Structure formats: structure tokens, C-alpha cells
N, C-alpha and C positions, 0 to 999 in steps of 0.2 A: 375632518373631525374637529370639534371645538375643544382642544386640549386645555386651554386656559380655564374653561368652564368646569372641566372634569377635575382639575387640580383645585379650583375654588370649592367645588362640591365636597371634595375630600376634607378640605379645611373646615367647612361648615359642619360636616358630620362629626369631626373630631371636637369642634367647639361645643356642639350640642351634647356630646357624650361627657365632656368635662363639666358643662353646666348642669347636667343631670346628676353626675356623681358628686360634685362639689357645688352646693348651692351658693349663688351670689348673695352675699349679705347686704352689700351696699349697692342696691339696684340703681338708685339715682346717680350715684357716682359713675357707674358703668354706662348709664345712658348719656350722661354728660361727656364722658370720654369718647363715646361713639360719635356724638355730635361734633365735638372738637376735631377729632381725627378725620371725619368725613368732610368737614369744611376745609381742613388743611389739604386733604386730597383734592378737593374741587379747585382749590386755589393753586397749589404748587405743581401738581402733576401735568397740567397743560403746558406750564412753563418748561418743565423738564423735557417733555415730548417735543416742544417747539425748538428747544436748544439742541435737540438731537442726542441727549444723554442716553436715551434708549428708544427702541421702536418695538411695536407689537407686530407679529406676523398676522396679517389680515385674514389669512386662511384658517387661523386657529381661534378666531374670535366669533362670538355669537352674532354680533352686529350692532346691537343698540349701544349708543354712546351718550354720555352726559358731558358737555363741554369738551369734546374730543377725548374723553376718558372712556375706555371700554368698560362696560357694566361689570365685567368680571373683576375688575380691580377693587370694586366696593365689597366683594366677598371677603377680601383680606381685612378690610376695616371691620366688617361684621364679626369675623373670626376673632380679631383682637378684642372687640368689645365684649364678647362672650367668654372666651377662654382665659384671657389674662386675669380678669377679676375673680373668676372661679378658682383658678390655680393659686392666685395670690392669697385668697381667703383660706384655701386648704393648707398651704404651706405656712401661713401665719399662725394657724391653729396648732400645727405640729411644733413650731418653734416655741409658742407660748406654753405648751405642755411640758417642755423640757426644762 
């Protein structure tokens, strides 16, 4: 069973829920953050895997990889790009009201 994909799917569902509840006001900034974090993931994760800092259980992966990075790892980047700006905007509004 592809457990990394299931965990990633749960993260994406939570991010979409946060995105629908709390609209992202600064969409360009969120897109820019997604691009930057995705590029950093593409650059640094293969290095960390090569150095043996962590390993993925091959039986729990879907299979597709980008530069030796399991495709599931990009779900966390997508989660961060959707959920963090949504929640940031939400809690910024709350703070500015007080």
C-alpha cells in the first residue's frame, strides 16, 4: 500500500479545506512561495537522500520520481503553498480586528 501517498492526500485535503474556508488574498505571493519551495526541494532533497540523512521505504511509494525525489514529497510543498497563506491571512485578520 502506498502510505506516503495516503498521508500526502490527507495533507492536500486539509489544505484545500483551509483554502476554501480562508481565501488566499495574496495569490501571487503564494504561487511565488510554491515555486521557491519546489525549486529548493528539487535541489536539496537529492543531496540529503544521497548523504543518507533519510531514506524512503520503496514499498510505500507510488513509483514516479523527479531527480530521485518521490513524487509524494511534492504534495507537502503543495500543502504548504495552499494552507500556510490561507491560515496566515485568516489569523492576520483576527489580529488586526483586536
